[in-house]
C-alpha positions as CSV (number, residue, x, y, z in Angstrom):
1,M,-5.4,52.9,38.4
2,T,-6.3,51.7,41.9
3,A,-4.5,54.2,44.2
4,P,-6.9,55.8,46.8
5,N,-6.1,59.4,45.5
6,T,-7.4,58.8,42.0
7,P,-11.0,58.8,40.9
8,P,-12.6,55.5,39.7
9,V,-12.2,54.7,36.0
10,V,-15.5,54.3,34.1
11,S,-16.6,54.2,30.5
12,R,-17.0,57.5,28.6
13,R,-20.8,57.1,28.7
14,E,-20.8,56.9,32.5
15,W,-18.3,59.7,32.7
16,L,-20.5,62.0,30.6
17,A,-23.6,61.1,32.6
18,A,-21.9,62.0,35.8
19,I,-20.8,65.4,34.4
20,D,-24.3,66.0,33.1
21,T,-25.6,65.4,36.6
22,L,-23.0,67.7,38.1
23,R,-23.8,70.4,35.4
24,V,-27.4,70.8,36.7
25,R,-25.9,72.0,40.1
26,E,-23.3,74.1,38.4
27,K,-25.9,76.0,36.4
28,A,-28.0,76.5,39.5
29,H,-24.9,77.9,41.2
30,T,-24.3,80.3,38.3
31,R,-27.9,81.5,38.4
32,E,-27.7,82.1,42.1
33,G,-24.5,84.0,41.6
34,D,-26.3,86.1,39.0
35,A,-29.1,86.8,41.5
36,I,-26.6,87.8,44.2
37,A,-24.9,90.2,41.8
38,A,-28.3,91.7,41.0
39,A,-28.9,92.3,44.7
40,R,-25.5,93.8,45.0
41,R,-26.3,96.3,42.3
42,R,-29.4,97.3,44.2
43,L,-27.6,98.0,47.5
44,P,-27.7,101.6,48.8
45,M,-24.4,103.6,49.0
46,T,-22.7,105.9,51.4
47,E,-20.7,109.0,50.8
48,V,-16.9,109.0,51.5
49,D,-14.5,111.9,51.6
50,A,-13.5,112.6,47.9
51,S,-10.6,114.7,49.2
52,A,-9.1,111.9,51.3
53,P,-5.3,112.0,50.6
54,L,-3.4,109.2,49.0
55,V,0.3,109.1,47.9
56,G,1.3,107.9,44.5
57,G,4.1,108.1,42.1
58,D,3.4,111.8,41.5
59,G,3.0,112.6,45.2
60,E,-0.2,113.3,47.2
61,V,-3.5,113.1,45.3
62,P,-7.2,113.2,46.6
63,L,-9.3,110.0,46.3
64,I,-11.3,111.5,43.4
65,D,-8.2,111.7,41.2
66,V,-7.7,108.0,41.5
67,F,-10.8,107.4,39.3
68,E,-8.7,108.8,36.4
69,G,-11.8,110.4,35.0
70,R,-13.9,107.1,35.0
71,I,-17.2,106.8,37.0
72,Q,-16.3,103.7,39.0
73,L,-13.3,102.6,41.0
74,F,-12.4,99.1,42.5
75,V,-9.8,99.2,45.2
76,S,-7.8,96.4,46.7
77,Y,-6.6,97.3,50.1
78,H,-3.2,95.7,50.4
79,M,-1.7,95.0,53.9
80,W,1.8,96.0,54.6
81,H,4.3,95.2,57.4
82,D,6.6,98.2,57.9
83,G,10.3,97.3,58.1
84,H,9.9,93.7,57.0
85,P,11.6,92.5,53.8
86,A,9.9,91.1,50.8
87,A,9.8,87.7,52.2
88,G,7.9,88.9,55.3
89,Q,5.1,90.8,53.4
90,C,1.6,89.6,53.2
91,E,1.3,86.4,51.2
92,G,-2.5,86.7,50.9
93,C,-2.5,90.2,49.5
94,T,0.4,89.1,47.2
95,F,-1.7,86.2,46.0
96,F,-4.8,88.2,45.2
97,T,-3.2,91.5,44.0
98,G,-0.8,89.7,41.7
99,Q,-3.6,88.1,39.7
100,V,-5.1,91.3,38.5
101,R,-3.1,92.1,35.4
102,E,-5.1,93.0,32.3
103,L,-7.1,96.2,33.1
104,S,-8.3,97.2,29.6
105,Y,-11.6,95.2,30.1
106,L,-12.4,97.1,33.3
107,H,-11.5,100.3,31.6
108,Q,-13.9,99.5,28.8
109,R,-16.7,99.3,31.3
110,D,-15.6,102.7,32.9
111,V,-14.0,101.0,35.9
112,T,-10.5,101.9,37.3
113,F,-8.7,99.4,39.4
114,A,-6.1,100.6,42.0
115,V,-4.2,99.2,45.0
116,F,-4.2,101.2,48.2
117,C,-1.4,99.9,50.3
118,Q,-1.0,100.2,54.0
119,G,2.7,101.0,54.0
120,P,4.8,104.0,53.1
121,F,4.8,104.6,49.4
122,E,8.6,104.5,48.6
123,E,8.9,101.1,50.3
124,S,5.7,99.4,49.1
125,D,6.2,100.7,45.6
126,R,9.5,99.0,45.5
127,Y,7.7,95.9,46.4
128,R,5.3,96.4,43.5
129,R,8.2,96.9,41.1
130,F,9.9,93.7,42.4
131,M,6.8,91.8,41.8
132,G,6.5,93.2,38.3
133,W,3.0,94.7,38.8
134,E,1.9,97.6,36.7
135,M,-1.5,98.5,38.2
136,P,-2.0,102.0,39.8
137,W,-0.5,101.9,43.3
138,Y,-1.1,104.3,46.1
139,S,-0.1,104.6,49.8
140,V,-2.8,105.4,52.4
141,P,-1.3,107.9,54.9
142,A,-2.4,107.6,58.6
143,E,-4.7,110.6,58.3
144,A,-6.7,108.9,55.6
145,H,-7.2,105.5,57.3
146,E,-10.5,106.3,59.1
147,R,-11.8,108.4,56.2
148,L,-11.5,105.4,53.9
149,L,-11.6,102.3,56.1
150,A,-14.1,103.5,58.7
151,G,-13.0,101.0,61.3
152,R,-12.3,98.2,58.9
153,H,-8.9,96.7,58.1
154,F,-6.5,96.3,55.2
155,G,-7.1,93.1,53.2
156,M,-10.6,94.2,52.1
157,K,-11.8,95.1,48.6
158,A,-14.2,98.0,48.0
159,A,-16.1,99.6,45.1
160,Y,-16.8,103.3,44.6
161,L,-18.9,105.4,42.3
162,R,-18.3,109.0,41.3
163,D,-21.0,111.5,40.9
164,G,-19.4,114.8,39.8
165,D,-17.1,115.8,42.6
166,R,-18.7,113.5,45.1
167,V,-17.6,109.8,45.9
168,F,-19.7,107.0,47.2
169,E,-18.9,103.6,48.5
170,T,-21.2,101.0,47.0
171,Y,-19.8,97.7,48.2
172,W,-17.0,96.1,50.2
173,T,-15.9,92.5,51.1
174,T,-13.1,90.6,52.8
175,G,-12.0,87.1,53.5
176,R,-13.3,84.6,50.9
177,G,-15.4,87.4,49.4
178,V,-12.2,88.6,47.6
179,E,-11.8,85.3,45.7
180,P,-13.1,86.6,42.3
181,M,-9.8,88.4,42.0
182,A,-7.9,85.0,41.9
183,P,-8.6,83.0,38.8
184,S,-6.1,80.5,40.1
185,Y,-8.6,79.3,42.7
186,G,-11.4,79.0,39.9
187,I,-9.0,76.8,37.8
188,L,-8.0,74.7,40.8
189,D,-11.6,74.1,41.7
190,M,-12.1,72.4,38.4
191,T,-9.2,70.0,38.9
192,V,-9.4,66.6,40.5
193,H,-7.3,67.6,43.6
194,G,-9.0,71.1,44.0
195,R,-7.1,73.6,46.0
196,Q,-5.4,70.9,48.2
197,E,-6.4,72.9,51.3
198,T,-7.2,71.1,54.6
199,W,-10.8,72.6,54.8
200,E,-11.9,71.1,51.5
201,D,-14.3,68.2,51.4
202,S,-12.2,65.8,49.2
203,P,-12.2,62.0,49.0
204,P,-9.8,60.1,51.4
205,G,-6.3,60.0,50.2
206,R,-6.3,63.2,48.1
207,P,-3.4,65.5,48.7
208,Q,-4.3,68.3,51.1
209,P,-0.9,69.7,52.4
210,Y,-2.0,73.3,52.7
211,E,-3.5,74.9,55.8
212,T,-5.3,78.2,55.5
213,R,-3.5,80.7,57.7
214,G,-1.2,82.0,55.0
215,Q,0.7,78.7,54.4
216,Q,-1.3,78.1,51.1
217,F,0.2,81.2,49.7
218,R,3.9,80.5,50.7
219,K,6.7,78.4,49.6
220,D,10.0,77.9,51.4
221,G,9.6,80.9,53.6
222,R,8.2,83.5,51.3
223,P,5.1,84.4,49.2
224,T,5.1,81.8,46.4
225,A,4.9,84.3,43.5
226,Q,8.3,85.8,44.6
227,W,10.3,82.9,43.6
228,A,9.7,83.4,39.8
229,R,11.0,87.0,40.3
230,I,14.1,85.9,42.2
231,T,14.9,83.3,39.6
232,A,14.6,86.1,37.0
233,G,17.2,88.1,38.9
234,H,14.9,90.7,40.4
235,D,16.1,92.5,43.6
236,D,13.8,91.7,46.5
237,D,15.8,93.8,49.1
238,L,13.4,96.7,50.2
239,H,15.8,98.2,52.8
240,G,19.3,97.8,51.5
241,T,20.0,94.8,53.8
242,P,19.9,91.1,53.2
243,S,16.4,89.7,53.2
244,R,15.2,87.3,55.9
245,T,12.5,84.7,55.5
246,G,9.5,84.0,57.6
247,G,5.8,84.1,57.5
248,S,3.8,87.2,58.3
249,G,0.7,85.5,59.6
250,C,-1.6,88.0,58.0
251,C,-5.0,87.6,56.3
252,P,-7.0,87.1,54.2
């Protein structure tokens, strides 16, 4: 194997020695992550309006009801493009939202996970059903935007704590800070070609076809995860008209 896009071939002893060297850095990275998480747990918190309205499958509910009786709530704020078909919806939010599937482990630790979508409930909930997602899904009406986002934008993730009938925001992040939601990235990071994105520091000749303005989450004009649903015969028409393709150009 002499192609420039493959690693050098060495003996198993040399290979194990190289991994052992890297493992020292990996363990340091893990410990630093633990230290950052410890600092995150010591952050102050700020109160938010527990009565801020949201729209779910049973109609309008206040924020505090979204906790479903649990003490903590983690929210993924999903971007939405009104009037666009499934192909034109946010590829980044689709990538991250769609990877949170098994919620029982969060529930075991008294945490509820929910998606707060920017768009109208009926339209965005149809997108949820087309994607086959089963997590709690709510729409954020315009009158609740400032009460919940406080000048920020959809695409962020936020954590909340309930104390009786009061609700407090304890943390929020956006951009690459939301990557823990996507185990696909963690798996790719352990492969020889990595994420194959243009920003990565990879050896010359390794494949890096994906830019990072949404293209990394799209295939043939629509969010990548949609193709499996279409192949399975799911309806992606959100408006009763034929879908069109095209990127949305949205975050993260």
